[in-house]
Structure formats: C-alpha cells, structure tokens
C-alpha positions as CSV (number, residue, x, y, z in Angstrom):
1,M,274.9,-40.0,133.5
2,T,271.7,-37.9,133.6
3,L,270.1,-36.0,136.4
4,D,266.5,-35.3,135.2
5,G,264.2,-33.0,137.2
6,R,265.7,-33.9,140.5
7,T,268.2,-32.5,143.0
8,L,271.5,-34.0,143.9
9,D,272.6,-32.8,147.3
10,N,276.2,-33.1,148.3
11,A,277.2,-32.3,151.8
12,G,280.3,-34.6,151.8
13,A,283.1,-35.3,149.5
14,A,282.1,-36.0,145.8
15,V,284.8,-37.0,143.3
16,W,284.0,-37.1,139.6
17,N,286.5,-39.1,137.6
18,A,284.9,-40.7,134.6
19,P,287.0,-40.1,131.5
20,G,285.1,-39.3,128.4
21,S,281.8,-38.8,130.2
22,T,279.3,-35.9,130.3
23,F,277.0,-35.4,133.3
24,V,273.7,-34.2,131.9
25,V,271.6,-31.9,134.1
26,T,268.2,-31.4,132.5
27,D,264.5,-30.5,133.1
28,G,265.3,-28.1,136.0
29,A,267.5,-30.5,137.9
30,V,269.9,-29.1,140.4
31,V,273.4,-30.1,141.5
32,D,273.6,-28.6,145.0
33,N,277.1,-28.7,146.5
34,Q,276.2,-27.6,150.0
35,A,278.2,-25.6,152.5
36,G,281.0,-27.9,153.8
37,G,280.7,-30.1,150.7
38,T,283.5,-30.7,148.2
39,F,283.0,-31.5,144.5
40,N,286.2,-32.5,142.9
41,V,286.4,-32.7,139.1
42,Q,289.4,-35.0,138.3
43,G,289.7,-34.7,134.6
44,D,288.5,-32.9,131.5
45,L,284.8,-33.6,132.2
46,S,281.7,-31.5,131.5
47,I,278.2,-30.9,132.8
48,G,276.0,-30.7,129.8
49,E,272.4,-29.8,129.0
50,G,269.6,-32.0,127.9
51,S,266.2,-31.2,126.5
52,G,263.7,-29.1,128.5
53,T,264.5,-26.5,131.2
54,L,268.2,-26.0,131.9
55,G,269.5,-27.5,135.1
56,T,271.6,-25.5,137.6
57,F,274.8,-26.1,139.5
58,S,274.7,-24.4,142.9
59,N,277.9,-24.3,145.0
60,A,278.0,-23.2,148.6
61,G,280.9,-25.5,149.4
62,T,284.1,-26.0,147.4
63,L,284.3,-26.9,143.7
64,T,287.7,-27.9,142.5
65,K,289.1,-28.9,139.1
66,S,292.2,-30.7,140.2
67,A,293.2,-32.7,137.1
68,G,293.1,-32.6,133.3
69,T,294.9,-30.2,131.1
70,A,292.0,-29.3,128.7
71,N,288.6,-27.7,129.3
72,S,285.8,-28.8,131.7
73,V,282.6,-26.9,130.7
74,L,279.5,-26.3,132.9
75,V,276.8,-25.9,130.4
76,C,274.2,-24.9,132.9
77,P,273.8,-21.8,135.1
78,F,276.4,-21.8,137.8
79,N,275.7,-20.0,141.1
80,S,278.4,-20.0,143.7
81,S,278.5,-18.4,147.1
82,G,281.3,-20.8,148.0
83,T,284.9,-21.5,146.8
84,V,286.0,-22.4,143.3
85,Q,289.5,-23.7,142.8
86,I,291.0,-24.3,139.4
87,Q,294.2,-26.1,139.8
88,S,294.6,-27.6,136.3
89,G,293.3,-27.0,132.8
90,T,290.4,-24.7,132.2
91,L,287.0,-24.5,133.9
92,S,284.4,-22.7,131.6
93,L,281.1,-21.4,132.9
94,A,278.9,-21.4,129.8
95,R,275.4,-20.4,130.8
96,G,275.7,-17.6,133.2
97,G,274.8,-17.4,136.9
98,D,275.6,-15.4,140.0
99,S,278.8,-16.0,141.9
100,P,279.7,-13.8,144.8
101,G,282.0,-16.5,146.2
102,S,285.8,-16.8,145.7
103,F,287.7,-18.0,142.7
104,T,291.3,-19.2,142.9
105,V,293.1,-20.0,139.6
106,S,296.5,-21.6,139.8
107,A,299.4,-20.7,137.5
108,G,298.9,-22.5,134.2
109,A,295.1,-23.0,134.8
110,A,292.3,-20.8,133.5
111,L,288.7,-19.7,134.1
112,G,286.6,-19.4,131.0
113,L,283.4,-17.4,130.7
114,G,281.2,-18.5,127.9
115,Y,281.9,-21.4,125.5
116,N,281.2,-21.7,121.8
117,D,277.7,-20.5,121.1
118,S,276.5,-20.5,124.7
119,S,274.4,-17.7,126.1
120,G,274.0,-16.3,129.5
121,T,275.6,-13.7,131.8
122,Q,277.9,-14.7,134.6
123,T,277.9,-12.2,137.4
124,L,281.1,-12.2,139.5
125,W,281.6,-10.1,142.6
126,R,284.6,-8.3,143.9
127,C,284.9,-7.4,147.6
128,V,287.3,-4.7,148.7
129,E,289.0,-4.1,152.1
130,D,286.0,-2.3,153.6
131,N,283.8,-5.4,152.9
132,Q,281.9,-3.5,150.2
133,C,281.1,-6.0,147.4
134,H,280.5,-5.0,143.8
135,R,279.1,-6.9,140.9
136,F,280.8,-6.9,137.5
C-alpha cells in the first residue's frame, strides 16, 4: 500500500495487520494519528520510504505494536506528542523526529533508534517531577 503526497488522518481505531506488507509513505505524505486516535500494529510490519520527499508519521494519539516478535521499522521521520506502547517485538524509529510524548516498553520488547544505514536524529524528551522537560 502506498500513500503518495497525501495525508491519512486517523481519529478513530486503526488496526494494521497485513503480514508481509510494507506501507510506503512518500512524496511528503503524512500519517496523522490524531489525539484520541489509536494505531495498532499487529505484526512485524514496516512503514517504508518511496521516491521523492520522505513522508512523516505524526502521533498525537496512541501508537501500539501489540503483536509480532521481530522488528517493525518506521522508515520515515516520527514525531510523537502522544503515547507509544511497545508490547511485543521491536519498534525501530529509523529516520529521526521529535517525540516529547511517552514511551512504554513491555518486558521482552524493545525500542530501536536507527536501523541499518538510516540517517536522522530522534529527539526524545524526559520530564521530571517539577514538570521540567529536557531533550536528549
């Protein structure tokens, strides 16, 4: 499946369960998981890049990797002010982005930063008790 130069807005419940598939986001396309929306990756699936300008995955809702024991790779910039839950396998963020939202990684699961020959800087935030947030 390819999203080419358009925006896919999700304000509801999206479930992605297509074994062996890659969702290509290209020519500046945006996957926009809006506040209140859920995007559930049920398997070892990846979002890839096509030709042209990189697409972007923006998460203000909840992104969950709930199934699969291997790697799901987001090969596009990933920006998240929402929640990321990694319950199974590995979720790799390969092309950088800015993510002040929360990340929860279950026992036996993993968060990967970078993948193979990817480039980009992923900025994560840490907020402390006095509500002061710091980028690292």
